[in-house]
VOPAGU-2260 file (C-alpha; in pm, 1 decimal, decimal comma):
REM VOPAGU-2260
SITE   aa  ch    i         X         Y         Z
SITE  MET   A    0       9,2    1354,7   -2594,3
SITE  SER   A    1     249,5    1432,7   -2908,1
SITE  ARG   A    2     131,4    1791,1   -2895,5
SITE  LEU   A    3     201,3    1835,9   -2555,8
SITE  LEU   A    4     598,0    1721,5   -2640,3
SITE  GLU   A    5     574,3    1945,9   -2891,7
SITE  LEU   A    6     526,8    2262,2   -2704,6
SITE  CYS   A    7     774,0    2127,9   -2412,6
SITE  ARG   A    8    1050,2    2137,0   -2664,5
SITE  ASN   A    9     930,2    2510,3   -2846,6
SITE  LYS   A   10    1189,8    2736,4   -2685,4
SITE  TYR   A   11     950,8    3012,1   -2658,9
SITE  PHE   A   12     747,2    2764,9   -2462,4
SITE  ILE   A   13    1022,1    2740,6   -2228,4
SITE  ALA   A   14    1122,5    3072,3   -2216,3
SITE  THR   A   15     744,3    3187,8   -2122,1
SITE  ALA   A   16     720,0    2920,9   -1870,0
SITE  ALA   A   17    1058,4    3040,6   -1714,5
SITE  PHE   A   18     987,6    3397,8   -1703,6
SITE  VAL   A   19     620,4    3309,4   -1538,9
SITE  VAL   A   20     779,9    3079,0   -1272,2
SITE  TRP   A   21    1057,9    3312,4   -1189,9
SITE  MET   A   22     825,9    3612,4   -1145,8
SITE  LEU   A   23     575,9    3434,5    -958,1
SITE  PHE   A   24     831,8    3273,4    -697,5
SITE  PHE   A   25    1143,0    3406,5    -693,7
SITE  ASP   A   26    1173,3    3759,6    -828,2
SITE  LYS   A   27    1185,4    4023,6    -505,7
SITE  ASN   A   28     820,8    4114,5    -554,1
SITE  ASP   A   29     683,8    3783,2    -597,0
SITE  MET   A   30     308,5    3678,7    -499,8
SITE  LEU   A   31     368,2    3637,7    -155,6
SITE  SER   A   32     563,0    3999,2    -101,7
SITE  GLN   A   33     246,1    4134,1    -296,7
SITE  TYR   A   34      32,4    3943,6     -73,0
SITE  GLU   A   35     234,1    4070,1     226,5
SITE  PHE   A   36     238,7    4459,8      92,6
SITE  ARG   A   37    -140,9    4471,7      17,5
SITE  THR   A   38    -201,6    4365,4     365,9
SITE  GLU   A   39      24,4    4630,9     498,9
SITE  VAL   A   40    -183,5    4875,2     271,4
SITE  ASN   A   41    -455,3    4801,4     361,2
SITE  LYS   A   42    -380,5    4840,7     776,4
SITE  LEU   A   43    -240,5    5138,7     740,2
SITE  GLN   A   44    -550,6    5248,8     591,1
SITE  GLU   A   45    -788,8    5200,2     846,6
SITE  GLU   A   46    -557,7    5324,2    1082,0
SITE  LYS   A   47    -535,0    5670,7     869,6
SITE  ASP   A   48    -924,0    5647,2     860,7
SITE  PHE   A   49    -910,8    5595,0    1226,3
SITE  TYR   A   50    -733,1    5874,1    1298,0
SITE  THR   A   51    -903,4    6088,2    1062,1
SITE  GLU   A   52   -1213,5    6019,6    1255,6
SITE  GLU   A   53   -1052,5    6123,3    1583,5
SITE  THR   A   54    -909,0    6453,8    1416,4
SITE  ALA   A   55   -1256,1    6515,4    1308,7
SITE  LYS   A   56   -1389,7    6446,5    1652,9
SITE  VAL   A   57   -1107,9    6656,3    1868,0
SITE  LYS   A   58   -1180,0    6968,2    1604,2
SITE  LYS   A   59   -1539,0    6975,1    1657,1
SITE  ASP   A   60   -1443,2    6944,0    2072,9
SITE  LEU   A   61   -1178,3    7244,3    2050,0
SITE  ASN   A   62   -1429,7    7432,1    1827,0
SITE  GLU   A   63   -1727,9    7389,1    2109,2
SITE  LEU   A   64   -1464,9    7457,4    2373,2
SITE  ASN   A   65   -1327,5    7800,7    2211,4
SITE  THR   A   66   -1713,7    7960,3    2165,3
SITE  ASN   A   67   -1924,4    7806,6    2460,3
SITE  LEU   A   68   -1789,2    7871,9    2772,5
SITE  LYS   A   69   -2025,7    7614,8    2931,1
SITE  THR   A   70   -1867,4    7378,4    2746,7
SITE  ALA   A   71   -1532,3    7464,3    2840,5
SITE  GLU   A   72   -1672,7    7435,2    3213,2
SITE  LYS   A   73   -1812,9    7116,7    3182,2
SITE  PHE   A   74   -1501,3    6974,5    2997,3
SITE  ALA   A   75   -1307,8    7092,3    3327,4
SITE  ARG   A   76   -1521,4    6943,1    3530,0
SITE  GLU   A   77   -1525,8    6612,5    3381,7
SITE  LYS   A   78   -1142,6    6547,7    3249,1
SITE  TYR   A   79    -938,6    6700,3    3505,8
SITE  PHE   A   80   -1184,4    6725,2    3809,8
SITE  MET   A   81   -1181,3    7088,6    3898,1
SITE  LYS   A   82   -1426,3    7242,4    4090,3
SITE  LYS   A   83   -1546,8    7602,4    4279,3
SITE  SER   A   84   -1396,6    7698,6    4584,1
SITE  ASN   A   85   -1717,5    7565,2    4756,1
SITE  GLU   A   86   -1806,0    7234,6    4554,1
SITE  ASP   A   87   -1681,4    6948,8    4678,6
SITE  VAL   A   88   -1626,6    6670,9    4399,6
SITE  PHE   A   89   -1665,6    6292,1    4447,9
SITE  VAL   A   90   -1519,8    6056,2    4189,8
SITE  ILE   A   91   -1697,0    5710,3    4170,2
SITE  ILE   A   92   -1471,3    5440,5    4025,7
SITE  LYS   A   93   -1659,2    5131,7    3908,3
SITE  ALA   A   94   -1490,8    4786,2    4034,5
SITE  ALA   A   95   -1461,3    4553,9    3758,7
SITE  PRO   A   96   -1660,3    4278,8    3817,1
SITE  LYS   A   97   -1548,1    3935,5    3965,5
SITE  ASP   A   98   -1521,9    3657,2    3753,0
């Protein structure tokens, strides 16, 4: 007990403890802020990965459309409901299941 009391009276210990408390709780870059920044960085990294994958898919599709005429025709028919002059197009929309 006396050792602990001596430690608490030591000016270097008090200064170090005050510094640690200040840095952990009161500084503008405290532990809570660091946690929030880290979660935001992780979220942004996930978004970056998602958009990188999507960009790669779109580039692949664009390359296919530019090189293959059959693919371009299929794309136009599926996405924009285009048709030839002697064809009829039927669009089937599935109804959502009722609860």
